[in-house]
PDB file of N, CA, C and O in Angstrom, chain B, residues numbered from 101:
ATOM      1  N   MET B 101       9.975  31.424  -6.456  1.00  0.00           N
ATOM      2  CA  MET B 101       9.360  30.247  -5.827  1.00  0.00           C
ATOM      3  C   MET B 101       8.701  29.324  -6.880  1.00  0.00           C
ATOM      4  O   MET B 101       8.918  28.113  -6.885  1.00  0.00           O
ATOM      5  N   ARG B 102       7.912  29.919  -7.748  1.00  0.00           N
ATOM      6  CA  ARG B 102       7.208  29.095  -8.735  1.00  0.00           C
ATOM      7  C   ARG B 102       8.161  28.364  -9.673  1.00  0.00           C
ATOM      8  O   ARG B 102       7.941  27.203 -10.018  1.00  0.00           O
ATOM      9  N   ARG B 103       9.225  29.056 -10.081  1.00  0.00           N
ATOM     10  CA  ARG B 103      10.179  28.431 -11.004  1.00  0.00           C
ATOM     11  C   ARG B 103      10.818  27.194 -10.378  1.00  0.00           C
ATOM     12  O   ARG B 103      10.941  26.158 -11.030  1.00  0.00           O
ATOM     13  N   GLN B 104      11.223  27.302  -9.115  1.00  0.00           N
ATOM     14  CA  GLN B 104      11.862  26.164  -8.443  1.00  0.00           C
ATOM     15  C   GLN B 104      10.918  24.961  -8.406  1.00  0.00           C
ATOM     16  O   GLN B 104      11.320  23.834  -8.696  1.00  0.00           O
ATOM     17  N   ILE B 105       9.678  25.211  -8.051  1.00  0.00           N
ATOM     18  CA  ILE B 105       8.710  24.116  -7.934  1.00  0.00           C
ATOM     19  C   ILE B 105       8.530  23.414  -9.283  1.00  0.00           C
ATOM     20  O   ILE B 105       8.573  22.187  -9.359  1.00  0.00           O
ATOM     21  N   THR B 106       8.328  24.201 -10.347  1.00  0.00           N
ATOM     22  CA  THR B 106       8.108  23.591 -11.665  1.00  0.00           C
ATOM     23  C   THR B 106       9.355  22.860 -12.157  1.00  0.00           C
ATOM     24  O   THR B 106       9.248  21.856 -12.862  1.00  0.00           O
ATOM     25  N   ASN B 107      10.537  23.357 -11.788  1.00  0.00           N
ATOM     26  CA  ASN B 107      11.772  22.691 -12.204  1.00  0.00           C
ATOM     27  C   ASN B 107      11.957  21.360 -11.473  1.00  0.00           C
ATOM     28  O   ASN B 107      12.482  20.406 -12.046  1.00  0.00           O
ATOM     29  N   GLN B 108      11.534  21.296 -10.226  1.00  0.00           N
ATOM     30  CA  GLN B 108      11.734  20.083  -9.430  1.00  0.00           C
ATOM     31  C   GLN B 108      10.658  19.032  -9.711  1.00  0.00           C
ATOM     32  O   GLN B 108      10.900  17.837  -9.541  1.00  0.00           O
ATOM     33  N   ARG B 109       9.487  19.467 -10.136  1.00  0.00           N
ATOM     34  CA  ARG B 109       8.371  18.533 -10.295  1.00  0.00           C
ATOM     35  C   ARG B 109       8.638  17.352 -11.230  1.00  0.00           C
ATOM     36  O   ARG B 109       8.312  16.221 -10.870  1.00  0.00           O
ATOM     37  N   PRO B 110       9.214  17.565 -12.411  1.00  0.00           N
ATOM     38  CA  PRO B 110       9.409  16.424 -13.314  1.00  0.00           C
ATOM     39  C   PRO B 110      10.254  15.301 -12.705  1.00  0.00           C
ATOM     40  O   PRO B 110      10.051  14.130 -13.028  1.00  0.00           O
ATOM     41  N   GLN B 111      11.197  15.649 -11.826  1.00  0.00           N
ATOM     42  CA  GLN B 111      12.081  14.634 -11.255  1.00  0.00           C
ATOM     43  C   GLN B 111      11.390  13.849 -10.137  1.00  0.00           C
ATOM     44  O   GLN B 111      11.522  12.627 -10.059  1.00  0.00           O
ATOM     45  N   ARG B 112      10.668  14.540  -9.291  1.00  0.00           N
ATOM     46  CA  ARG B 112      10.126  13.892  -8.094  1.00  0.00           C
ATOM     47  C   ARG B 112       9.045  12.840  -8.363  1.00  0.00           C
ATOM     48  O   ARG B 112       9.145  11.735  -7.829  1.00  0.00           O
ATOM     49  N   PRO B 113       8.017  13.135  -9.167  1.00  0.00           N
ATOM     50  CA  PRO B 113       6.935  12.153  -9.327  1.00  0.00           C
ATOM     51  C   PRO B 113       7.412  10.764  -9.743  1.00  0.00           C
ATOM     52  O   PRO B 113       6.862   9.763  -9.284  1.00  0.00           O
ATOM     53  N   GLN B 114       8.426  10.687 -10.604  1.00  0.00           N
ATOM     54  CA  GLN B 114       8.928   9.379 -11.025  1.00  0.00           C
ATOM     55  C   GLN B 114       9.380   8.566  -9.820  1.00  0.00           C
ATOM     56  O   GLN B 114       9.033   7.393  -9.681  1.00  0.00           O
ATOM     57  N   LEU B 115      10.155   9.203  -8.953  1.00  0.00           N
ATOM     58  CA  LEU B 115      10.657   8.523  -7.765  1.00  0.00           C
ATOM     59  C   LEU B 115       9.508   8.104  -6.856  1.00  0.00           C
ATOM     60  O   LEU B 115       9.434   6.951  -6.429  1.00  0.00           O
ATOM     61  N   THR B 116       8.615   9.040  -6.562  1.00  0.00           N
ATOM     62  CA  THR B 116       7.509   8.731  -5.653  1.00  0.00           C
ATOM     63  C   THR B 116       6.592   7.678  -6.255  1.00  0.00           C
ATOM     64  O   THR B 116       6.090   6.812  -5.538  1.00  0.00           O
ATOM     65  N   ASP B 117       6.365   7.740  -7.574  1.00  0.00           N
ATOM     66  CA  ASP B 117       5.526   6.734  -8.227  1.00  0.00           C
ATOM     67  C   ASP B 117       6.149   5.353  -8.098  1.00  0.00           C
ATOM     68  O   ASP B 117       5.455   4.374  -7.824  1.00  0.00           O
ATOM     69  N   GLN B 118       7.468   5.278  -8.299  1.00  0.00           N
ATOM     70  CA  GLN B 118       8.154   3.990  -8.180  1.00  0.00           C
ATOM     71  C   GLN B 118       8.030   3.452  -6.758  1.00  0.00           C
ATOM     72  O   GLN B 118       7.778   2.265  -6.553  1.00  0.00           O
ATOM     73  N   LEU B 119       8.211   4.338  -5.781  1.00  0.00           N
ATOM     74  CA  LEU B 119       8.105   3.920  -4.384  1.00  0.00           C
ATOM     75  C   LEU B 119       6.688   3.465  -4.069  1.00  0.00           C
ATOM     76  O   LEU B 119       6.486   2.468  -3.375  1.00  0.00           O
ATOM     77  N   LEU B 120       5.699   4.209  -4.589  1.00  0.00           N
ATOM     78  CA  LEU B 120       4.302   3.845  -4.352  1.00  0.00           C
ATOM     79  C   LEU B 120       3.986   2.495  -4.984  1.00  0.00           C
ATOM     80  O   LEU B 120       3.330   1.654  -4.370  1.00  0.00           O
ATOM     81  N   LEU B 121       4.455   2.294  -6.209  1.00  0.00           N
ATOM     82  CA  LEU B 121       4.212   1.020  -6.884  1.00  0.00           C
ATOM     83  C   LEU B 121       4.858  -0.123  -6.110  1.00  0.00           C
ATOM     84  O   LEU B 121       4.255  -1.181  -5.933  1.00  0.00           O
ATOM     85  N   LEU B 122       6.086   0.095  -5.651  1.00  0.00           N
ATOM     86  CA  LEU B 122       6.785  -0.912  -4.853  1.00  0.00           C
ATOM     87  C   LEU B 122       6.000  -1.207  -3.576  1.00  0.00           C
ATOM     88  O   LEU B 122       5.761  -2.364  -3.231  1.00  0.00           O
ATOM     89  N   GLY B 123       5.604  -0.138  -2.884  1.00  0.00           N
ATOM     90  CA  GLY B 123       4.852  -0.291  -1.642  1.00  0.00           C
ATOM     91  C   GLY B 123       3.535  -1.004  -1.863  1.00  0.00           C
ATOM     92  O   GLY B 123       3.155  -1.878  -1.085  1.00  0.00           O
ATOM     93  N   ASN B 124       2.832  -0.625  -2.937  1.00  0.00           N
ATOM     94  CA  ASN B 124       1.547  -1.248  -3.246  1.00  0.00           C
ATOM     95  C   ASN B 124       1.719  -2.729  -3.545  1.00  0.00           C
ATOM     96  O   ASN B 124       0.919  -3.553  -3.104  1.00  0.00           O
ATOM     97  N   ALA B 125       2.762  -3.066  -4.294  1.00  0.00           N
ATOM     98  CA  ALA B 125       3.021  -4.464  -4.639  1.00  0.00           C
ATOM     99  C   ALA B 125       3.273  -5.282  -3.375  1.00  0.00           C
ATOM    100  O   ALA B 125       2.766  -6.394  -3.231  1.00  0.00           O
ATOM    101  N   GLN B 126       4.062  -4.717  -2.466  1.00  0.00           N
ATOM    102  CA  GLN B 126       4.368  -5.442  -1.222  1.00  0.00           C
ATOM    103  C   GLN B 126       3.122  -5.551  -0.345  1.00  0.00           C
ATOM    104  O   GLN B 126       2.861  -6.595   0.254  1.00  0.00           O
ATOM    105  N   LEU B 127       2.354  -4.456  -0.276  1.00  0.00           N
ATOM    106  CA  LEU B 127       1.120  -4.484   0.506  1.00  0.00           C
ATOM    107  C   LEU B 127       0.174  -5.537  -0.055  1.00  0.00           C
ATOM    108  O   LEU B 127      -0.476  -6.261   0.698  1.00  0.00           O
ATOM    109  N   PHE B 128       0.100  -5.618  -1.379  1.00  0.00           N
ATOM    110  CA  PHE B 128      -0.770  -6.601  -2.020  1.00  0.00           C
ATOM    111  C   PHE B 128      -0.340  -8.016  -1.648  1.00  0.00           C
ATOM    112  O   PHE B 128      -1.175  -8.859  -1.319  1.00  0.00           O
ATOM    113  N   LYS B 129       0.978  -8.275  -1.701  1.00  0.00           N
ATOM    114  CA  LYS B 129       1.500  -9.595  -1.343  1.00  0.00           C
ATOM    115  C   LYS B 129       1.152  -9.925   0.105  1.00  0.00           C
ATOM    116  O   LYS B 129       0.671 -11.016   0.409  1.00  0.00           O
ATOM    117  N   VAL B 130       1.405  -8.959   0.997  1.00  0.00           N
ATOM    118  CA  VAL B 130       1.130  -9.164   2.427  1.00  0.00           C
ATOM    119  C   VAL B 130      -0.364  -9.379   2.643  1.00  0.00           C
ATOM    120  O   VAL B 130      -0.769 -10.282   3.375  1.00  0.00           O
ATOM    121  N   GLY B 131      -1.173  -8.551   2.007  1.00  0.00           N
ATOM    122  CA  GLY B 131      -2.625  -8.662   2.146  1.00  0.00           C
ATOM    123  C   GLY B 131      -3.129 -10.016   1.672  1.00  0.00           C
ATOM    124  O   GLY B 131      -3.980 -10.638   2.308  1.00  0.00           O
ATOM    125  N   LYS B 132      -2.586 -10.463   0.539  1.00  0.00           N
ATOM    126  CA  LYS B 132      -2.970 -11.761  -0.003  1.00  0.00           C
ATOM    127  C   LYS B 132      -2.616 -12.872   0.983  1.00  0.00           C
ATOM    128  O   LYS B 132      -3.415 -13.775   1.234  1.00  0.00           O
ATOM    129  N   PHE B 133      -1.400 -12.791   1.538  1.00  0.00           N
ATOM    130  CA  PHE B 133      -0.922 -13.794   2.480  1.00  0.00           C
ATOM    131  C   PHE B 133      -1.791 -13.800   3.736  1.00  0.00           C
ATOM    132  O   PHE B 133      -2.241 -14.854   4.186  1.00  0.00           O
ATOM    133  N   VAL B 134      -2.022 -12.603   4.301  1.00  0.00           N
ATOM    134  CA  VAL B 134      -2.827 -12.486   5.518  1.00  0.00           C
ATOM    135  C   VAL B 134      -4.237 -13.006   5.267  1.00  0.00           C
ATOM    136  O   VAL B 134      -4.798 -13.720   6.098  1.00  0.00           O
ATOM    137  N   HIS B 135      -4.811 -12.647   4.114  1.00  0.00           N
ATOM    138  CA  HIS B 135      -6.159 -13.098   3.779  1.00  0.00           C
ATOM    139  C   HIS B 135      -6.208 -14.622   3.706  1.00  0.00           C
ATOM    140  O   HIS B 135      -7.147 -15.245   4.202  1.00  0.00           O
ATOM    141  N   ALA B 136      -5.190 -15.219   3.084  1.00  0.00           N
ATOM    142  CA  ALA B 136      -5.123 -16.673   2.971  1.00  0.00           C
ATOM    143  C   ALA B 136      -4.998 -17.310   4.352  1.00  0.00           C
ATOM    144  O   ALA B 136      -5.635 -18.325   4.637  1.00  0.00           O
ATOM    145  N   GLU B 137      -4.173 -16.706   5.208  1.00  0.00           N
ATOM    146  CA  GLU B 137      -3.984 -17.224   6.565  1.00  0.00           C
ATOM    147  C   GLU B 137      -5.290 -17.159   7.351  1.00  0.00           C
ATOM    148  O   GLU B 137      -5.666 -18.115   8.029  1.00  0.00           O
ATOM    149  N   LEU B 138      -5.976 -16.025   7.253  1.00  0.00           N
ATOM    150  CA  LEU B 138      -7.240 -15.861   7.970  1.00  0.00           C
ATOM    151  C   LEU B 138      -8.274 -16.855   7.453  1.00  0.00           C
ATOM    152  O   LEU B 138      -9.031 -17.435   8.232  1.00  0.00           O
ATOM    153  N   LYS B 139      -8.303 -17.048   6.137  1.00  0.00           N
ATOM    154  CA  LYS B 139      -9.249 -17.987   5.540  1.00  0.00           C
ATOM    155  C   LYS B 139      -8.951 -19.403   6.024  1.00  0.00           C
ATOM    156  O   LYS B 139      -9.866 -20.174   6.315  1.00  0.00           O
ATOM    157  N   ALA B 140      -7.654 -19.740   6.106  1.00  0.00           N
ATOM    158  CA  ALA B 140      -7.234 -21.077   6.514  1.00  0.00           C
ATOM    159  C   ALA B 140      -7.629 -21.340   7.972  1.00  0.00           C
ATOM    160  O   ALA B 140      -8.107 -22.422   8.314  1.00  0.00           O
ATOM    161  N   SER B 141      -7.419 -20.331   8.822  1.00  0.00           N
ATOM    162  CA  SER B 141      -7.748 -20.502  10.238  1.00  0.00           C
ATOM    163  C   SER B 141      -9.237 -20.274  10.482  1.00  0.00           C
ATOM    164  O   SER B 141      -9.768 -20.663  11.522  1.00  0.00           O
ATOM    165  N   SER B 142      -9.914 -19.635   9.506  1.00  0.00           N
ATOM    166  CA  SER B 142     -11.360 -19.368   9.536  1.00  0.00           C
ATOM    167  C   SER B 142     -11.838 -18.860  10.892  1.00  0.00           C
ATOM    168  O   SER B 142     -12.509 -19.572  11.639  1.00  0.00           O
ATOM    169  N   VAL B 143     -11.476 -17.611  11.196  1.00  0.00           N
ATOM    170  CA  VAL B 143     -11.943 -16.975  12.432  1.00  0.00           C
ATOM    171  C   VAL B 143     -12.676 -15.684  12.050  1.00  0.00           C
ATOM    172  O   VAL B 143     -12.074 -14.611  12.062  1.00  0.00           O
ATOM    173  N   PRO B 144     -13.965 -15.776  11.710  1.00  0.00           N
ATOM    174  CA  PRO B 144     -14.716 -14.600  11.250  1.00  0.00           C
ATOM    175  C   PRO B 144     -14.789 -13.487  12.292  1.00  0.00           C
ATOM    176  O   PRO B 144     -14.843 -12.310  11.934  1.00  0.00           O
ATOM    177  N   ALA B 145     -14.790 -13.845  13.573  1.00  0.00           N
ATOM    178  CA  ALA B 145     -14.860 -12.833  14.632  1.00  0.00           C
ATOM    179  C   ALA B 145     -13.641 -11.912  14.557  1.00  0.00           C
ATOM    180  O   ALA B 145     -13.775 -10.692  14.654  1.00  0.00           O
ATOM    181  N   ASP B 146     -12.456 -12.494  14.384  1.00  0.00           N
ATOM    182  CA  ASP B 146     -11.234 -11.699  14.260  1.00  0.00           C
ATOM    183  C   ASP B 146     -11.298 -10.814  13.028  1.00  0.00           C
ATOM    184  O   ASP B 146     -10.911  -9.646  13.066  1.00  0.00           O
ATOM    185  N   LEU B 147     -11.789 -11.381  11.937  1.00  0.00           N
ATOM    186  CA  LEU B 147     -11.872 -10.634  10.677  1.00  0.00           C
ATOM    187  C   LEU B 147     -12.733  -9.384  10.846  1.00  0.00           C
ATOM    188  O   LEU B 147     -12.333  -8.297  10.430  1.00  0.00           O
ATOM    189  N   SER B 148     -13.904  -9.530  11.449  1.00  0.00           N
ATOM    190  CA  SER B 148     -14.810  -8.386  11.594  1.00  0.00           C
ATOM    191  C   SER B 148     -14.212  -7.326  12.513  1.00  0.00           C
ATOM    192  O   SER B 148     -14.402  -6.131  12.282  1.00  0.00           O
ATOM    193  N   SER B 149     -13.494  -7.747  13.551  1.00  0.00           N
ATOM    194  CA  SER B 149     -12.882  -6.771  14.459  1.00  0.00           C
ATOM    195  C   SER B 149     -11.755  -6.020  13.755  1.00  0.00           C
ATOM    196  O   SER B 149     -11.541  -4.835  14.011  1.00  0.00           O
ATOM    197  N   TYR B 150     -11.033  -6.711  12.864  1.00  0.00           N
ATOM    198  CA  TYR B 150      -9.979  -6.036  12.086  1.00  0.00           C
ATOM    199  C   TYR B 150     -10.598  -4.998  11.155  1.00  0.00           C
ATOM    200  O   TYR B 150     -10.073  -3.893  11.025  1.00  0.00           O
ATOM    201  N   GLU B 151     -11.715  -5.345  10.505  1.00  0.00           N
ATOM    202  CA  GLU B 151     -12.358  -4.429   9.560  1.00  0.00           C
ATOM    203  C   GLU B 151     -12.900  -3.198  10.274  1.00  0.00           C
ATOM    204  O   GLU B 151     -12.862  -2.098   9.723  1.00  0.00           O
ATOM    205  N   ASN B 152     -13.400  -3.368  11.483  1.00  0.00           N
ATOM    206  CA  ASN B 152     -13.989  -2.239  12.215  1.00  0.00           C
ATOM    207  C   ASN B 152     -12.934  -1.262  12.704  1.00  0.00           C
ATOM    208  O   ASN B 152     -13.172  -0.055  12.745  1.00  0.00           O
ATOM    209  N   SER B 153     -11.767  -1.780  13.076  1.00  0.00           N
ATOM    210  CA  SER B 153     -10.717  -0.898  13.610  1.00  0.00           C
ATOM    211  C   SER B 153      -9.832  -0.338  12.528  1.00  0.00           C
ATOM    212  O   SER B 153      -8.905   0.419  12.818  1.00  0.00           O
TER     213      SER B 153
END
């Protein structure tokens, strides 16, 4: 069991890291866009309800 895990580990993190970086980049873009939209429409009540939930 231990040998299999250690043999597989070097391959997997690279893939998952790339996916995480991709996901984070997209989330950042979306977050930036949503934040800009909320700022433009300036609805603080909606903002606070989003933060609470």
